[in-house]
N, C-alpha and C positions, 0 to 999 in steps of 0.2 A: 786745219788741213782742208784743201779743196777736194771736192768730190765731183764725179761725173753725174751722179744721181743720188738724191736723198729720197727715201721712201718713208712716208709718215703713216704709221699704223702697222701692227705686227700680227694681225689675224692671218688666216690662210691666204688672203689676197696679197697683203703686204709682204708676207714671208715668201710667197711664190714669186712676187715681183723682184724682190731683192736677190733671190736665188737666180732668176733668169739674168738679171743684170750682171751678177758675178760670173755666170757662164760666158757672157759676152765680153768679159774682161774689163768691165767698167768699175772704177773706184766708187764703191757704194756704201752708203750709211743707211741703216734701218733704225728709225726712231719709234719706240713702242712704249707708251706709258702704262700699258697693261690695264686698260679699263675693265672694271667688273661688269660682267654681262655682255661681253662681246659675243656676237652671234656664232663665231667659229667654235667656241667652247661648248655650245649647247646643241648644235645642229645634228639632225639624225643622219645625214649623209646618204640619202637615196640617190643613186646615179642611174636613172632609168628613163631618159626622155622619150625613148621609143614608144612607150605606152602612156605618155602624158599628153593630155589635150587641154590643159588649163589655159595655156598661153598660146599666142599666135604662131604663125609659120616662121617668122624671123627668129623668135626665141627657140623654136624647135630645131631649126637648122644650125643655129649657133651652139645649142646644147649638145647636139650630136658630135660636133667637132671638139667641144670642150671635154666631153666624157672620153672621147678617143685620145685626147692629149694625156690623160692620166697614165696610160701605158708607157709612153715615152718618158714622162716625169719619173715614174717608178724606176725605170731602167737607168736614168741619169743619176738618181739618188743612190742606187745600188753601186754604180760606178764610182761615186764619190764616197764610198765606204760606209754608207748607212747600212746597218745590219739587216739582213734579209728577214730575220724574225720580227724586227720592229716594223718593217714594211708590210709583212703579211698580216700583222695585227691591225695596221692602219687602213689597209685597202684589200678588198677581196671580191671575188665573183660569187654570185648567188642568183636565185630566181626572185621574181616579184609577182604577186597576185593582186588583182583588183577584185574585191569580194562584194557581191550584192546579197543582202540578207533578206530582202522582201521583194515583192513584185514591182514596187515603185523604183527601187534601186536597180532592179534587173532591167527595167526599161531604159534607165540612164546608162547602164552598162552597154546596152545594145548600141546606143548612139556613140559612145566612146569607141566601141569595137569598129564601127563603120569608119570613123576618122582614122583610127590606128591602121586599119587595113589599107585604106587609100594611101596614106603616107608611106606605108611599108612597100606597097607596089611601086611607088615612085622612086624609091631609093635605088641608086646604082653604085655598086652592086647591091643586090638584095641582102638582107641580114642572113647570117648562117642559121640562126634559129628564130623562127617567126613567132610573133605573138599569136596565141591560140586559145580557144575555149578548152577547159577541162571540166570534168564532173566534180561536184562538191565532195563526193567520196574520195576521189583521187587527190583533191586539194588537201583534205585532212590527213589521209593516210600517207601520202608521199611528200608533202611539202610543209604542213603546219598542223601537228597533231592536236593542238589546243583550240582549233578553229570552231566557231559556232556553226550551227546548221545554216547552210547557204542556199540561196536560190540560183545563183549563177556565179561563175568564176572565170576571169580572164587571166591567163598566165603569160608572163614574159620570161622564157627560160634562162636567158642570158642577161642579167642585170648586174649591177655592181654596188658596193657600199663603201663608204669612207668614214673613218672616225676623225673628225676635225681636229681634236686635241692631239691625237697621235700623229696625224699627217703634218700638222704644223711643227711638232717636235722633230719629225724627220727632216723637214725643210730647214729647221734651225741647225741641225747637224750639217746639212749641206752647205749652209752659209759659212760655217766655220771652215769647211773643206775648201770653199771658194774664196776665203779670206775677206768676206764681207764684214764690215764693222757693224756692230749693233750697240744700241744704247737705250736705256729706259728713260731717257730724257723726255720731258714734255715739250714737244715742238709746237709751241702755242701761237706762233706768228710767222708769216712769210717775210723775207727780206725782199723788197721790191724797189726797183730803180729804173726810171725811164721806160716804163711799160714792160719790163721783164723781171723775172725772178733772179735773185742772187743767192738764195739759200733760205735758211730758217733760223729763227731765234727761239731759244727755250724760255720757259717761264722763269728761269733763274737768270736770264740775260745773256747766256752764252750763245755765240753765233757760229753757225756751220754753213759754209759757202758751197754753192753748186749752181750750175747753169740749168739744171732741171730738177724739179720736185714733183713727185708723184704722191697724190693724196689718196690713201687707202684706209681711211679712218672709220669705215663702216658708218654706223648711225651718227658718229661724232664728226663726220666730214663737213657738216654744215658750219663748223666753227670758223672756217676760212672764207665763207661767202662774202662777208662784209668787206674784207680786205680786197677781194677780187672784184667787188662790185657786181657779183653774179650770185643769184640765189642758187644754192645747191639743194635741189628739191628732194631730199631724202628725209624720212621721218622714222623714229624708232617704233618698231612693231614687236611687242613682247611675245616670246614663245616659251612656254613651260613644257618640259619634257621630263619623264620619269624613267629611270633605269631600274629594272627589276632583276632579281636573281632567282634562278631556278636550278638549285643544286642537282647534279646528276643527270641533267638533260643535255642531249647533244644538239644544242641550239645552233651551233655553227653551220649545220647542214640545212637549217630551216629556211623558208622563203620570207622575204619582206611581204607584209600584208598592208594593203591600202583599203580604207573604207570610203564612205561617201560623205564624210563630214570633215574633210581635211585632216583626218587622224590616220595614224599609221602605226605599224609595229616593225621594228628592225632588229632581228636576232643577230647576235654575235657569238663567237666561240666562248666556252667557259660558263655556259648557263646564263648569259646576259641577254636581256631583251629590252630595247629602248622603246617606250610608248609615248606618243604625243600626237599633236602638240597644239597648244592654243595659238590663235592669230589675233593678237590684241592691238589693233590699230588705235592710236590715241593714248597709248600707255605712258608716253613720255619716257624718261630715263629711269624708271622704277624697276631696277633689276633684282626683283625678289619674287619668290613664289607666293601665290595667294590661295586662300581656301577654295574660292570658286574655280580657279584655274586647275588646281590639283584634282578637285572633284570632277571637273569636266574630263580631264585626261583619263582618270581611272574609270569613269563611267563608260566612256567610249572604248577603252581597252577591253573591258569585260563584255561589252556588247559584241565586239568582234571575236573575242577569244575568252569565253567563260572559264576555260581551263587555267587562266592566269590567277584565279582567285586566291590561291595559296602561295603565290610568289612573294618573296620578300622585297620590300622597297629598299633599294641599295643607294640611290642618289636621286636628287631632284635638281635639275639644271634649268637655268633661265638665261635666255639670250635675247638681245635687242637687235632684230633684223633691220638693216637699212632699206626701208621700203620706198618704192616710187609708185606714183599713181598709175603708170602704164605697165608696170611689172617688168620693165627692161632696165638693165644696169646703165650707169653713167660711166662712159669710157672715153678716154682720149683727151685731146688738148682743150684747155679752157679758153674761150674767146676773149680777146682784149689784153691778155697778159702772156707774153712769150715764156715758154719753159715750164708752165704749170699744167699738170695732167691729172685726170681723175680715174680711179678704178674703185667704184663703190656702187651702192644702190641695187645689189643683187637680191634683196628681199629674202624669201625662203629658199632660194636656189643658189646661195653663195658657195656651198661646197660643190655643187655641180659645175657652176660657171667660173668660179673664182680663179683657180690657177691658170686657166687658158686666157681669161680676160687679162690677168696680170702680165702674162707673157706678151700678148699683143700690144698692150699699152707701153710696156718697157721698150719694146722694139721701136715703137713710134717715138718715144721720148729720146732714144739714143740715135735717132736719125735713120733708122732702117724702115723698110716697107713691110708692115705686118701682112699676114696672109688674109686677113679680113679687113674690109673697108669699115672703119669705126664710125663713119658719119651717122648712121641710124641710131647710134648709141650716145651721140654727143649731147652734152647739156644744152646745146643750142636749140634742141627740139622744144624745150620749155620756154625759150626766150622769144619765139616768134609771136 
């Protein structure tokens, strides 16, 4: 059967891409071989770019729109008969705190605060609830009762969190409602002819034809580089994250907590708190937990929240983030071959940027004009 679009990769980016294509009425096939260690299944899902200063202004502006898109996506999924209970478990509002535990961290927090306030003042319209300082006592009493003694705390009252596994499952329900075809086939090669794509070939030799192919294979997207004569510069960066269980605690009302060593704590309803994560560049495709990684995560978790010491370890998850050297994703058309598009390279912010990135690239692939100019995210920036 001929398709209008074939999407390769079924994490949150690929699933969101296929869902958007289905919304647009395109005959769509999603191919997902369900690799162990895909980043979607392990990500913490902190949606709070307003108080993030790690990356530059391009990332920040893009991330604001990406997080804003979640509201529309949730509404669309609800309209496609995805149960509201599932959606509320997958996505929700909460607060976020950045916590400094000593004077050195407090000085760094002051620098973050200045950048956040500057960006906040530039936004039009301004946010309904501004990022602000709160006292360490208020942080513990009102937002996170297990918190360590802090020197300074910056609060973002209106942040969001998303569970990558549950959101992808909701998208898969949406795919069925939109009659998008899915297959666990291993789309291992592109069908190319006269400088343009004609579809994909599976590892079993089956061929699926289409005038457009979107590669959303996360850290495995590099597999197609040789065929395209273009290096797809993503590398797997291992992240280890531990889910803790605190029976009887009203964790759903707690705040996200960020520290100063790339570690965080994300509470969810039902006594669940996710703590993480390692950032292991050079890990290769080793999708397993390590003694040193688990030790690092637990050590930092207890440094931020000593009250977690009696929590039960419920699950240890490992994800391979598709990492790029400039921390920006690879989005849009691949030069030199008509009809091939990328949506990968989101690194540790795949759950933040992924669905919106997918929407934009699908619209480009189907001949529409996306709301963002994708040129700054093109793989061409690495080819110059």
